Every structure is written in structure tokens, then in C-alpha cells.
C-alpha positions, 0 to 999 in steps of 0.5 A: 499499499502507498498513500499519494497526494495532490493539492488542489487549490481554487482562490475566488480573489475579487470576483463575484461567485452567485453568478456562477460566472468566476473562473474554474481555474486552479493549480494542483501541485504535487508532492516533488513540487510541479504545479498544473493549472487547472480548470474545468473543461471548456464543453463543460463550462465555457471560456471564459469561467474556464481556461482552455489552456489547463489541463482539465480533469477529464484530460488529467485522467486520460493522461494518468492511464495512458501513463500507467500503461506506458510506464508498465510497457517500457519495464515489460520490453527491457525486462523481455530484452527489447529496446524503445527509443521512443514511445508517444500515445495519441490517447483519448476519453468519451465523456458520456452517460454510463448505464446508470445514467450518470455522466462517467468516462465510458471509454478511453483509447489508447494510441501507442506508437512505438520506435524500437531500437534493434529487434522488435518484438513480433505481433503475438509478443507485441500484443502480449506486452500491452495485454500484460501492461494493461492488466498491471496498469492500477489507474485502468483497474481503478476507473469503470469504463473500458480501456481499449488499447490500438497500438500504432 
């Protein structure tokens, strides 16, 4: 077991609040000192109340699943003797009503493109590496929606 923390802070400042037109921009501070500007998604709350340049929770969830899968994939590939020069995932998530009628991230699709140095795994081994990575990814294991992997 391990604990992981983040501090999420929003400050109203001088802006009105009860008119519901306040900025949703806020900061995510992580234990290593990284600070990420967060906001609601512009599809949920229109600009200027949302900051389109900031990371919204929906994007963060997609990125967390993608990064978790990648980190296991890198480790498993190295243990299997394969060398990776580059890994790039154009991941996406779908926000829709789920079977309970609630808005939910109903699907996340990972589209990893891997550049290998030297020997490459055959199709069966590549599929196995992705399958193992998916089963080990505790972020994907923590969500209800489907996570699909479509290697490039």
C-alpha cells in the first residue's frame, strides 16, 4: 500500500461568486513540487470561466491511464530484452452517460506508437506486452469505463 497526494487550490479573489461566472482556473500542486494549472473543461463550463490552456480533470484521467500503461510497457519491454527509443500515445477519452445514467468517462482509447532500437517483438509478443501492461496498470484497474489499446 502507498499513499499519493496532491493539493488542489482555487482562490476567488475579487471576482463575484453567486452569479456563477467565476473562473474555474486553479492549481494542482504535487509532492515533488510540480504545479499544474487546472480548470474545468471548456465543454463543461465555457470560456472565459474555464481556461482552455489549463489541464481539465477529464484530460488528466486520460493522461494518467496512458502514462500508467506506458510505464508498465517500458518496464516489461526492457525485461524482455527489447529496447525502446520512443513511445508516443495519442490517447483519447469519451465522456458520456453510463449505464446508471450518470456522466462518466465511458471509454479511454490508447494508441501507442513505439519506435524500437534493434530487434522488435513479433505481433503476438507485442500484444502480450500490451495485455500485461493493461492488467498491471492500477489506474485502468480503478475506473469503471472500458480502456482499449489500439497500437499504431
